N, C-alpha and C positions, 0 to 999 in steps of 0.2 A: 726734595724730592728723592723717593727711593724707587727701587723696581721691585716686581715682585711676579713671578712666572707662575705661580699657584696659589691658592688661599693657605695651603699649608706651610708654605715659604714665607708667606705675609704673617702667619701667626707664630712661626719660629722666630722670625727676625724682632716682632714687637716683644715676644717673652724675653728674648735675649737681652734686648734695649732697655726695657722697662723693669721696674720691682713688681712683685707679685701684688702688694697692696697699693700699687700707685694707679691713680686715676688719670686718664689721659683722653684726648679726642685724636682719633686717627683719620686722616683723610684718605681717600680712594679715589682714582680717576680710573674710568671705563671709557676709553674712546680708541677706536680703530685709527691706526696710523695711516691706513690708506685712504683717509678722507681728508680732502684739502684743509678743512677748517684745523683738522688736529696737528697737522704738520705745520700750519700758520701759527697756531697759539704755542705749540712747543717750541718753535723757533724764536718765536718774540717774547716768551716768558720763562722758559725752562729754567737757565741760569739765576735769573732775578729770583723765582720762586723757591729754587734749591738753597740759595744763600738766605734769603728774607725769612724763609719759616724757620730755620735754625732748628734749636731744641724746643721750640714750642708748639710746632704741628708738623708731624712726619705725613707727607702726602705719598703715596704710593701710586706707580704706574701699572695697573694691572695688565699682565700680559706682556710686560717688558723685561729684559735682561741686560745684562752688560758683559763688557769683554768677548763680544763675538769676533772670530776672526773675518777681515774682509772677503776672504775665500770662501767663507761658510755661508754667505748670504743666498738664499734662494728667493722664489718668488712669494714665500709666506715668512721669511725672517729677512728683515732688513734693517740696517744701522742706521740709526735716525740723523737726518741731515740738518744739523744746526751746528753754528760756531761754538766752539769749546766742547765738543763732544769727544773728550780724551779718553773717557771710559767705553767709548764704542758702545752707547746704549743702543739696544736694537728692540725692535717689535717683533714678537712671535706669535703669527695670526693663530696658529693651532693650539697655542698656550692661552690666548686671549679668550678664544671659543670656551675652551676647557674652565677657564677661571670663571667666565661670563654665566656659563651654565651652573656653576656653584653658587655662584651668588644668587641666582634666580631660585635655587633649593633653599637657601637661608634667609633670604629676605622676603617679605611680604610685599614689597614693591618691585616689579619686574623691569629689567633692562629692556629698553625700547631701540637700541641701536642710535642712540644719540650721545653726544659727549656729556658725560655725567661726572659731577663731583658727589661722594658719597662721604660723610662725617659720620661715624661710629664712635661707640662707647667702648674703652678699654678699661676692664678692671677685672679684680680675682684672677689675674694671670691670661685672659684671653679677650679677644673683639668679641662684642656682643653685637652680631648682625641684624638683630631684632630691635635694636635702639639706635635708628639712624636718622638723618636730615640729607635727603636726596635733592640736588640741584641740577636740573636740565640745563647746562651751559649755553646749549643752542638756542633756548628761548631768551637767552640774555645778550644776543649779538646785536652789536653796533659797530660804527666806524673804529676801527684800531683795537677793539673788543675790550674798550674803555670799561663797560659794565661788568665784564667777566674780571677784568684786573681788580676793580674797585671791590667786588665782592670778596675776591681771594684776599684782598688787604684787609678788610675789614674782619674777616674770619681770622686771619693770622693775628691780627693786632689782638682781639678778642680772646684768643688761646692762650696768650701769655698768663692770663689769670683765672680763665674758666677752663675747667676739667673735665666737663661733663656736657651732652647735648642740652639738656633741660637748661642748666645754668647760662650756657651759650645762647639758647635762644632767648630766654629772658632779658639777658643784656642787648642782645641785637633788635630787640622790640624798642629799647630807648634810643636807637639809633635810626638812619634812614633805611637801614638794611631791607624791612620787609616793604617799605614803600618803592624800592628799586627793582627788587629782585623778581622774577617771574619762573615759573615752572619748579616749584620746590615741592616736596611731598614728604611728610612725615610718617614713620613707621608705627602701626596700632599701639605699641608699647609706648612711644613717646607722645602720642596723641593722647592717651588715657591719662599719662603723668602730668601732662599739662591741663587736661580738664579737670583732675582731682585739684590742682593748685588754683584752678579758676584762671587760667592763664588762655586768652583767645588770640589766635593769629588769623 
Protein backbone atom coordinates (compact mmCIF):
# COMPACT_ATOMS: atom_id res chain seq x y z
CA UNK A 1 0.00 0.00 0.00
CA UNK A 2 1.33 3.38 -1.03
CA UNK A 3 0.03 6.95 -0.92
CA UNK A 4 -0.54 9.36 -3.81
CA UNK A 5 -1.71 12.95 -3.44
CA UNK A 6 -1.98 13.46 -7.22
CA UNK A 7 -1.83 11.55 -10.50
CA UNK A 8 1.51 13.25 -11.24
CA UNK A 9 2.98 11.94 -7.98
CA UNK A 10 1.52 8.51 -8.70
CA UNK A 11 3.10 8.44 -12.17
CA UNK A 12 6.38 9.75 -10.79
CA UNK A 13 6.43 7.03 -8.15
CA UNK A 14 5.80 4.15 -10.56
CA UNK A 15 8.29 5.53 -13.12
CA UNK A 16 10.93 5.61 -10.39
CA UNK A 17 9.96 2.18 -9.08
CA UNK A 18 9.56 0.22 -12.33
CA UNK A 19 11.79 -0.21 -15.37
CA UNK A 20 10.65 1.45 -18.60
CA UNK A 21 10.18 -1.89 -20.37
CA UNK A 22 8.52 -3.56 -17.40
CA UNK A 23 4.86 -4.60 -17.46
CA UNK A 24 2.93 -4.33 -14.21
CA UNK A 25 -0.57 -4.06 -12.82
CA UNK A 26 -1.03 -1.06 -10.55
CA UNK A 27 -3.85 -0.86 -8.00
CA UNK A 28 -5.48 2.42 -7.01
CA UNK A 29 -8.07 2.78 -4.27
CA UNK A 30 -10.46 5.73 -4.50
CA UNK A 31 -12.15 6.07 -1.13
CA UNK A 32 -13.10 9.08 0.98
CA UNK A 33 -11.77 8.52 4.48
CA UNK A 34 -14.70 10.39 6.04
CA UNK A 35 -16.98 7.49 5.07
CA UNK A 36 -17.34 4.99 7.93
CA UNK A 37 -16.82 2.03 5.60
CA UNK A 38 -13.45 3.39 4.43
CA UNK A 39 -12.25 3.88 8.00
CA UNK A 40 -13.28 0.36 8.95
CA UNK A 41 -11.70 -1.32 5.91
CA UNK A 42 -8.44 0.60 6.31
CA UNK A 43 -8.34 -0.13 10.03
CA UNK A 44 -8.93 -3.86 9.46
CA UNK A 45 -6.88 -4.39 6.29
CA UNK A 46 -4.21 -1.72 5.72
CA UNK A 47 -1.27 -3.37 7.47
CA UNK A 48 -2.04 -6.83 6.08
CA UNK A 49 -2.54 -5.55 2.51
CA UNK A 50 0.62 -3.42 2.77
CA UNK A 51 2.77 -6.39 3.77
CA UNK A 52 0.96 -9.04 1.73
CA UNK A 53 0.95 -7.30 -1.66
CA UNK A 54 4.70 -6.78 -1.31
CA UNK A 55 6.55 -6.42 -4.59
CA UNK A 56 3.82 -8.12 -6.63
CA UNK A 57 1.09 -5.48 -6.56
CA UNK A 58 1.44 -1.84 -5.60
CA UNK A 59 -1.87 -0.44 -4.36
CA UNK A 60 -2.02 3.34 -4.03
CA UNK A 61 -4.45 5.25 -1.82
CA UNK A 62 -5.49 8.20 -4.01
CA UNK A 63 -5.70 11.49 -2.12
CA UNK A 64 -3.63 10.25 0.80
CA UNK A 65 -0.20 11.38 1.99
CA UNK A 66 2.29 10.58 4.73
CA UNK A 67 4.13 12.24 7.61
CA UNK A 68 1.57 14.91 8.46
CA UNK A 69 2.39 16.70 11.69
CA UNK A 70 -0.51 16.20 14.13
CA UNK A 71 -0.68 19.98 14.60
CA UNK A 72 -1.33 20.41 10.87
CA UNK A 73 -4.58 18.44 10.91
CA UNK A 74 -7.67 20.36 9.76
CA UNK A 75 -11.26 19.52 8.91
CA UNK A 76 -10.02 18.41 5.45
CA UNK A 77 -6.67 16.83 6.44
CA UNK A 78 -6.78 14.03 9.00
CA UNK A 79 -4.31 11.39 10.11
CA UNK A 80 -5.73 7.89 9.68
CA UNK A 81 -6.75 6.22 12.91
CA UNK A 82 -5.43 2.66 12.85
CA UNK A 83 -2.93 0.74 14.91
CA UNK A 84 0.55 0.85 13.38
CA UNK A 85 0.17 4.16 11.50
CA UNK A 86 3.76 5.09 12.31
CA UNK A 87 4.14 7.03 9.03
CA UNK A 88 1.20 9.29 9.99
CA UNK A 89 -0.63 8.47 6.76
CA UNK A 90 -3.34 11.05 6.27
CA UNK A 91 -6.32 11.79 4.08
CA UNK A 92 -6.42 15.13 2.25
CA UNK A 93 -9.95 15.87 1.03
CA UNK A 94 -8.86 18.61 -1.38
CA UNK A 95 -6.19 16.35 -2.92
CA UNK A 96 -8.73 13.54 -3.14
CA UNK A 97 -11.23 15.71 -5.03
CA UNK A 98 -8.48 16.87 -7.38
CA UNK A 99 -7.21 13.35 -8.12
CA UNK A 100 -10.80 12.07 -8.49
CA UNK A 101 -11.46 14.79 -11.08
CA UNK A 102 -8.23 13.88 -12.90
CA UNK A 103 -9.30 10.22 -12.98
CA UNK A 104 -12.67 11.20 -14.41
CA UNK A 105 -10.86 12.96 -17.27
CA UNK A 106 -8.57 10.05 -18.16
CA UNK A 107 -10.83 7.05 -17.41
CA UNK A 108 -13.91 6.22 -19.46
CA UNK A 109 -15.71 4.89 -16.36
CA UNK A 110 -16.47 7.77 -13.96
CA UNK A 111 -16.07 7.68 -10.18
CA UNK A 112 -19.41 7.42 -8.34
CA UNK A 113 -18.34 8.27 -4.76
CA UNK A 114 -18.11 4.62 -3.77
CA UNK A 115 -15.08 2.81 -2.40
CA UNK A 116 -13.43 1.61 -5.60
CA UNK A 117 -10.40 -0.48 -6.50
CA UNK A 118 -8.97 0.32 -9.92
CA UNK A 119 -6.46 -2.03 -11.55
CA UNK A 120 -4.54 -0.42 -14.42
CA UNK A 121 -1.82 -1.52 -16.83
CA UNK A 122 1.67 -0.07 -16.56
CA UNK A 123 4.05 -0.37 -19.52
CA UNK A 124 6.23 1.85 -21.73
CA UNK A 125 7.03 3.97 -18.70
CA UNK A 126 3.57 5.05 -17.59
CA UNK A 127 0.16 3.94 -16.32
CA UNK A 128 -2.49 3.44 -18.99
CA UNK A 129 -5.68 4.73 -17.39
CA UNK A 130 -7.73 3.65 -20.41
CA UNK A 131 -6.83 -0.01 -19.69
CA UNK A 132 -8.51 -0.75 -16.38
CA UNK A 133 -10.63 -3.13 -14.36
CA UNK A 134 -12.70 -1.19 -11.80
CA UNK A 135 -14.31 -2.91 -8.83
CA UNK A 136 -16.94 -1.22 -6.67
CA UNK A 137 -15.97 -2.59 -3.26
CA UNK A 138 -19.20 -1.31 -1.69
CA UNK A 139 -21.21 -3.70 -3.88
CA UNK A 140 -19.21 -6.54 -2.33
CA UNK A 141 -19.98 -5.74 1.29
CA UNK A 142 -20.75 -8.49 3.73
CA UNK A 143 -20.04 -9.28 7.36
CA UNK A 144 -16.42 -8.60 8.32
CA UNK A 145 -15.73 -7.51 4.70
CA UNK A 146 -14.85 -11.13 3.90
CA UNK A 147 -15.71 -10.82 0.19
CA UNK A 148 -13.56 -7.68 -0.18
CA UNK A 149 -10.70 -9.40 1.61
CA UNK A 150 -11.14 -12.49 -0.56
CA UNK A 151 -11.08 -10.60 -3.84
CA UNK A 152 -7.98 -8.56 -2.88
CA UNK A 153 -6.28 -11.80 -1.84
CA UNK A 154 -7.13 -13.46 -5.17
CA UNK A 155 -5.87 -10.45 -7.15
CA UNK A 156 -2.67 -10.30 -5.10
CA UNK A 157 -1.94 -13.99 -5.66
CA UNK A 158 -2.55 -13.78 -9.41
CA UNK A 159 -0.41 -10.65 -9.81
CA UNK A 160 2.61 -12.73 -8.79
CA UNK A 161 2.57 -14.22 -12.29
CA UNK A 162 0.22 -12.00 -14.34
CA UNK A 163 1.43 -8.56 -15.36
CA UNK A 164 -1.39 -7.11 -17.46
CA UNK A 165 -5.14 -6.79 -17.04
CA UNK A 166 -6.15 -9.15 -19.87
CA UNK A 167 -3.88 -11.96 -18.58
CA UNK A 168 -5.18 -11.34 -15.07
CA UNK A 169 -8.80 -11.59 -16.25
CA UNK A 170 -8.06 -14.81 -18.18
CA UNK A 171 -6.62 -16.33 -15.01
CA UNK A 172 -9.37 -15.04 -12.73
CA UNK A 173 -11.97 -16.63 -15.03
CA UNK A 174 -10.48 -19.99 -14.01
CA UNK A 175 -11.17 -19.26 -10.33
CA UNK A 176 -14.37 -18.37 -8.48
CA UNK A 177 -13.54 -14.65 -8.78
CA UNK A 178 -16.21 -13.62 -11.29
CA UNK A 179 -18.76 -15.80 -9.51
CA UNK A 180 -18.34 -13.92 -6.24
CA UNK A 181 -17.57 -10.40 -7.44
CA UNK A 182 -20.19 -7.72 -8.04
CA UNK A 183 -19.93 -4.21 -9.48
CA UNK A 184 -16.97 -4.60 -11.80
CA UNK A 185 -16.48 -2.62 -15.00
CA UNK A 186 -13.91 -2.93 -17.75
CA UNK A 187 -12.61 -0.01 -19.77
CA UNK A 188 -13.51 0.05 -23.46
CA UNK A 189 -9.95 -0.88 -24.49
CA UNK A 190 -9.96 -3.97 -22.25
CA UNK A 191 -13.46 -4.95 -23.40
CA UNK A 192 -12.36 -4.71 -27.03
CA UNK A 193 -9.18 -6.74 -26.41
CA UNK A 194 -11.13 -9.46 -24.61
CA UNK A 195 -13.78 -9.58 -27.34
CA UNK A 196 -11.09 -9.86 -30.02
CA UNK A 197 -9.63 -12.83 -28.11
CA UNK A 198 -13.07 -14.43 -27.77
CA UNK A 199 -13.15 -14.02 -23.98
CA UNK A 200 -16.59 -13.39 -22.50
CA UNK A 201 -17.15 -12.32 -18.90
